N, CA, C and O atoms as a GROMACS GRO file, in nm:
protein
  292
    1MET      N    1   8.165   9.541   9.313
    1MET     CA    2   8.299   9.561   9.366
    1MET      C    3   8.397   9.580   9.250
    1MET      O    4   8.395   9.505   9.152
    2ASP      N    5   8.480   9.679   9.262
    2ASP     CA    6   8.585   9.700   9.164
    2ASP      C    7   8.707   9.617   9.202
    2ASP      O    8   8.747   9.614   9.318
    3THR      N    9   8.765   9.552   9.104
    3THR     CA   10   8.885   9.472   9.130
    3THR      C   11   9.009   9.559   9.120
    3THR      O   12   9.016   9.653   9.040
    4VAL      N   13   9.106   9.526   9.204
    4VAL     CA   14   9.234   9.596   9.206
    4VAL      C   15   9.343   9.492   9.178
    4VAL      O   16   9.362   9.400   9.257
    5PRO      N   17   9.415   9.506   9.066
    5PRO     CA   18   9.524   9.412   9.040
    5PRO      C   19   9.631   9.424   9.149
    5PRO      O   20   9.660   9.533   9.196
    6VAL      N   21   9.687   9.310   9.188
    6VAL     CA   22   9.793   9.312   9.289
    6VAL      C   23   9.917   9.243   9.236
    6VAL      O   24   9.910   9.148   9.157
    7ASP      N   25  10.030   9.292   9.279
    7ASP     CA   26  10.159   9.235   9.241
    7ASP      C   27  10.191   9.123   9.339
    7ASP      O   28  10.242   9.147   9.449
    8SER      N   29  10.161   9.001   9.298
    8SER     CA   30  10.172   8.888   9.390
    8SER      C   31  10.192   8.759   9.311
    8SER      O   32  10.138   8.743   9.202
    9SER      N   33  10.268   8.668   9.367
    9SER     CA   34  10.283   8.537   9.306
    9SER      C   35  10.165   8.446   9.342
    9SER      O   36  10.149   8.339   9.283
   10LEU      N   37  10.082   8.488   9.439
   10LEU     CA   38   9.968   8.409   9.484
   10LEU      C   39   9.836   8.462   9.428
   10LEU      O   40   9.749   8.384   9.388
   11LEU      N   41   9.820   8.594   9.424
   11LEU     CA   42   9.693   8.658   9.391
   11LEU      C   43   9.701   8.734   9.259
   11LEU      O   44   9.806   8.787   9.222
   12LEU      N   45   9.587   8.739   9.188
   12LEU     CA   46   9.576   8.822   9.068
   12LEU      C   47   9.512   8.957   9.100
   12LEU      O   48   9.561   9.061   9.056
   13TRP      N   49   9.402   8.953   9.177
   13TRP     CA   50   9.336   9.077   9.213
   13TRP      C   51   9.260   9.061   9.344
   13TRP      O   52   9.237   8.951   9.393
   14ALA      N   53   9.222   9.178   9.397
   14ALA     CA   54   9.143   9.184   9.520
   14ALA      C   55   9.030   9.284   9.498
   14ALA      O   56   9.043   9.377   9.419
   15ALA      N   57   8.919   9.263   9.567
   15ALA     CA   58   8.807   9.357   9.565
   15ALA      C   59   8.746   9.357   9.704
   15ALA      O   60   8.752   9.258   9.776
   16TYR      N   61   8.686   9.472   9.740
   16TYR     CA   62   8.630   9.483   9.875
   16TYR      C   63   8.500   9.560   9.871
   16TYR      O   64   8.488   9.662   9.803
   17SER      N   65   8.402   9.511   9.945
   17SER     CA   66   8.274   9.579   9.963
   17SER      C   67   8.269   9.632  10.106
   17SER      O   68   8.252   9.554  10.200
   18PRO      N   69   8.284   9.765  10.125
   18PRO     CA   70   8.282   9.818  10.261
   18PRO      C   71   8.145   9.804  10.328
   18PRO      O   72   8.137   9.793  10.450
   19GLN      N   73   8.038   9.806  10.250
   19GLN     CA   74   7.904   9.791  10.308
   19GLN      C   75   7.884   9.652  10.366
   19GLN      O   76   7.820   9.636  10.470
   20GLN      N   77   7.938   9.551  10.299
   20GLN     CA   78   7.919   9.412  10.342
   20GLN      C   79   8.040   9.356  10.415
   20GLN      O   80   8.034   9.243  10.465
   21HIS      N   81   8.148   9.431  10.423
   21HIS     CA   82   8.273   9.383  10.483
   21HIS      C   83   8.316   9.251  10.419
   21HIS      O   84   8.356   9.157  10.487
   22ARG      N   85   8.305   9.249  10.286
   22ARG     CA   86   8.337   9.127  10.211
   22ARG      C   87   8.459   9.151  10.123
   22ARG      O   88   8.465   9.248  10.047
   23LEU      N   89   8.554   9.061  10.135
   23LEU     CA   90   8.676   9.064  10.055
   23LEU      C   91   8.668   8.953   9.952
   23LEU      O   92   8.640   8.838   9.986
   24ARG      N   93   8.692   8.987   9.827
   24ARG     CA   94   8.692   8.887   9.720
   24ARG      C   95   8.834   8.882   9.662
   24ARG      O   96   8.892   8.985   9.629
   25LEU      N   97   8.888   8.761   9.652
   25LEU     CA   98   9.023   8.743   9.600
   25LEU      C   99   9.023   8.644   9.486
   25LEU      O  100   8.958   8.539   9.492
   26LYS      N  101   9.098   8.678   9.381
   26LYS     CA  102   9.120   8.582   9.272
   26LYS      C  103   9.266   8.539   9.280
   26LYS      O  104   9.358   8.620   9.280
   27PHE      N  105   9.283   8.408   9.287
   27PHE     CA  106   9.416   8.349   9.298
   27PHE      C  107   9.471   8.317   9.160
   27PHE      O  108   9.395   8.301   9.065
   28ARG      N  109   9.600   8.309   9.150
   28ARG     CA  110   9.664   8.276   9.022
   28ARG      C  111   9.621   8.139   8.970
   28ARG      O  112   9.630   8.112   8.851
   29SER      N  113   9.574   8.055   9.060
   29SER     CA  114   9.524   7.922   9.021
   29SER      C  115   9.393   7.933   8.943
   29SER      O  116   9.351   7.837   8.878
   30GLY      N  117   9.328   8.051   8.950
   30GLY     CA  118   9.198   8.070   8.886
   30GLY      C  119   9.082   8.066   8.983
   30GLY      O  120   8.971   8.104   8.947
   31GLU      N  121   9.107   8.023   9.104
   31GLU     CA  122   9.001   8.017   9.205
   31GLU      C  123   8.967   8.157   9.254
   31GLU      O  124   9.053   8.244   9.265
   32ILE      N  125   8.839   8.177   9.285
   32ILE     CA  126   8.791   8.302   9.343
   32ILE      C  127   8.720   8.268   9.474
   32ILE      O  128   8.637   8.177   9.479
   33TYR      N  129   8.754   8.342   9.578
   33TYR     CA  130   8.696   8.322   9.710
   33TYR      C  131   8.642   8.453   9.765
   33TYR      O  132   8.698   8.560   9.739
   34ASP      N  133   8.533   8.445   9.841
   34ASP     CA  134   8.484   8.555   9.921
   34ASP      C  135   8.519   8.527  10.067
   34ASP      O  136   8.509   8.414  10.114
   35TYR      N  137   8.561   8.633  10.137
   35TYR     CA  138   8.589   8.627  10.280
   35TYR      C  139   8.497   8.729  10.346
   35TYR      O  140   8.490   8.844  10.303
   36PHE      N  141   8.426   8.686  10.450
   36PHE     CA  142   8.321   8.767  10.512
   36PHE      C  143   8.366   8.825  10.645
   36PHE      O  144   8.454   8.770  10.713
   37ASP      N  145   8.305   8.937  10.683
   37ASP     CA  146   8.332   9.007  10.809
   37ASP      C  147   8.477   9.056  10.817
   37ASP      O  148   8.536   9.062  10.926
   38VAL      N  149   8.533   9.092  10.703
   38VAL     CA  150   8.671   9.140  10.696
   38VAL      C  151   8.672   9.292  10.717
   38VAL      O  152   8.606   9.364  10.642
   39PRO      N  153   8.744   9.342  10.817
   39PRO     CA  154   8.752   9.487  10.838
   39PRO      C  155   8.822   9.556  10.721
   39PRO      O  156   8.910   9.498  10.656
   40ALA      N  157   8.781   9.679  10.695
   40ALA     CA  158   8.840   9.756  10.586
   40ALA      C  159   8.991   9.770  10.602
   40ALA      O  160   9.063   9.773  10.502
   41GLN      N  161   9.038   9.778  10.724
   41GLN     CA  162   9.183   9.794  10.747
   41GLN      C  163   9.261   9.671  10.700
   41GLN      O  164   9.374   9.684  10.653
   42ILE      N  165   9.203   9.553  10.712
   42ILE     CA  166   9.269   9.432  10.664
   42ILE      C  167   9.286   9.439  10.512
   42ILE      O  168   9.392   9.406  10.460
   43TYR      N  169   9.183   9.484  10.443
   43TYR     CA  170   9.192   9.501  10.298
   43TYR      C  171   9.299   9.604  10.263
   43TYR      O  172   9.382   9.580  10.175
   44ALA      N  173   9.298   9.718  10.330
   44ALA     CA  174   9.398   9.822  10.304
   44ALA      C  175   9.539   9.770  10.330
   44ALA      O  176   9.631   9.797  10.253
   45ASP      N  177   9.556   9.697  10.438
   45ASP     CA  178   9.688   9.642  10.471
   45ASP      C  179   9.732   9.538  10.369
   45ASP      O  180   9.851   9.530  10.336
   46LEU      N  181   9.639   9.459  10.317
   46LEU     CA  182   9.672   9.362  10.214
   46LEU      C  183   9.728   9.434  10.091
   46LEU      O  184   9.830   9.393  10.035
   47LEU      N  185   9.661   9.540  10.050
   47LEU     CA  186   9.704   9.611   9.930
   47LEU      C  187   9.841   9.675   9.944
   47LEU      O  188   9.912   9.692   9.845
   48THR      N  189   9.879   9.711  10.066
   48THR     CA  190  10.008   9.778  10.087
   48THR      C  191  10.117   9.683  10.138
   48THR      O  192  10.232   9.724  10.153
   49ALA      N  193  10.082   9.559  10.164
   49ALA     CA  194  10.180   9.463  10.216
   49ALA      C  195  10.290   9.437  10.112
   49ALA      O  196  10.263   9.428   9.992
   50GLU      N  197  10.411   9.425  10.160
   50GLU     CA  198  10.523   9.394  10.071
   50GLU      C  199  10.502   9.259  10.004
   50GLU      O  200  10.526   9.244   9.884
   51SER      N  201  10.457   9.161  10.083
   51SER     CA  202  10.425   9.029  10.030
   51SER      C  203  10.276   9.003  10.052
   51SER      O  204  10.233   8.975  10.165
   52LYS      N  205  10.199   9.012   9.946
   52LYS     CA  206  10.054   8.989   9.956
   52LYS      C  207  10.024   8.846  10.001
   52LYS      O  208   9.933   8.824  10.081
   53GLY      N  209  10.100   8.749   9.949
   53GLY     CA  210  10.079   8.610   9.986
   53GLY      C  211  10.106   8.585  10.133
   53GLY      O  212  10.029   8.515  10.200
   54ARG      N  213  10.213   8.641  10.184
   54ARG     CA  214  10.245   8.625  10.327
   54ARG      C  215  10.138   8.692  10.412
   54ARG      O  216  10.093   8.635  10.512
   55TYR      N  217  10.098   8.811  10.373
   55TYR     CA  218   9.994   8.881  10.449
   55TYR      C  219   9.864   8.800  10.448
   55TYR      O  220   9.800   8.784  10.552
   56PHE      N  221   9.826   8.750  10.331
   56PHE     CA  222   9.706   8.668  10.321
   56PHE      C  223   9.713   8.548  10.415
   56PHE      O  224   9.619   8.520  10.489
   57ASN      N  225   9.824   8.477  10.411
   57ASN     CA  226   9.838   8.356  10.494
   57ASN      C  227   9.837   8.387  10.643
   57ASN      O  228   9.787   8.307  10.722
   58GLN      N  229   9.890   8.501  10.683
   58GLN     CA  230   9.899   8.534  10.826
   58GLN      C  231   9.776   8.605  10.881
   58GLN      O  232   9.745   8.592  10.999
   59HIS      N  233   9.703   8.680  10.797
   59HIS     CA  234   9.598   8.767  10.848
   59HIS      C  235   9.459   8.743  10.790
   59HIS      O  236   9.362   8.804  10.836
   60ILE      N  237   9.448   8.656  10.689
   60ILE     CA  238   9.316   8.635  10.628
   60ILE      C  239   9.279   8.487  10.622
   60ILE      O  240   9.173   8.448  10.670
   61ARG      N  241   9.365   8.406  10.565
   61ARG     CA  242   9.335   8.262  10.548
   61ARG      C  243   9.301   8.198  10.683
   61ARG      O  244   9.373   8.217  10.781
   62HIS      N  245   9.195   8.125  10.686
   62HIS     CA  246   9.147   8.050  10.803
   62HIS      C  247   9.098   8.140  10.918
   62HIS      O  248   9.066   8.088  11.025
   63LEU      N  249   9.091   8.273  10.898
   63LEU     CA  250   9.048   8.362  11.006
   63LEU      C  251   8.908   8.420  10.984
   63LEU      O  252   8.847   8.472  11.077
   64TYR      N  253   8.859   8.411  10.862
   64TYR     CA  254   8.728   8.467  10.828
   64TYR      C  255   8.643   8.362  10.757
   64TYR      O  256   8.695   8.276  10.687
   65PRO      N  257   8.511   8.371  10.776
   65PRO     CA  258   8.424   8.280  10.702
   65PRO      C  259   8.449   8.295  10.552
   65PRO      O  260   8.466   8.406  10.501
   66THR      N  261   8.450   8.182  10.482
   66THR     CA  262   8.491   8.180  10.342
   66THR      C  263   8.391   8.105  10.256
   66THR      O  264   8.327   8.010  10.301
   67ARG      N  265   8.378   8.152  10.131
   67ARG     CA  266   8.298   8.078  10.032
   67ARG      C  267   8.374   8.079   9.900
   67ARG      O  268   8.417   8.184   9.852
   68ARG      N  269   8.390   7.962   9.842
   68ARG     CA  270   8.454   7.951   9.712
   68ARG      C  271   8.350   7.981   9.604
   68ARG      O  272   8.243   7.919   9.602
   69LEU      N  273   8.382   8.075   9.515
   69LEU     CA  274   8.290   8.111   9.407
   69LEU      C  275   8.321   8.036   9.280
   69LEU      O  276   8.230   7.999   9.204
   70ARG      N  277   8.448   8.014   9.255
   70ARG     CA  278   8.488   7.947   9.131
   70ARG      C  279   8.611   7.862   9.158
   70ARG      O  280   8.704   7.904   9.226
   71THR      N  281   8.610   7.743   9.102
   71THR     CA  282   8.725   7.655   9.115
   71THR      C  283   8.818   7.676   8.998
   71THR      O  284   8.778   7.729   8.894
   72ALA      N  285   8.941   7.635   9.014
   72ALA     CA  286   9.040   7.647   8.908
   72ALA      C  287   8.999   7.558   8.790
   72ALA      O  288   8.940   7.452   8.808
   73THR      N  289   9.033   7.605   8.672
   73THR     CA  290   9.000   7.526   8.553
   73THR      C  291   9.127   7.475   8.487
   73THR      O  292   9.121   7.407   8.385
   0.00000   0.00000   0.00000
């Protein structure tokens, strides 16, 4: 997955695998999470949202199965 830097106070970058419908996000805290079964449109909308953090909180957080890959250091 290629990472895309995002202009956000919450996120550093986003990446998406269309084959697996997997969204990977790196937070400014240093944590990295995978979100599963995420439709491509959700990823596209995240990238174009005026507030990436607000969009994440309303449309992604707690709505998709999640796995933490790395904790903040």
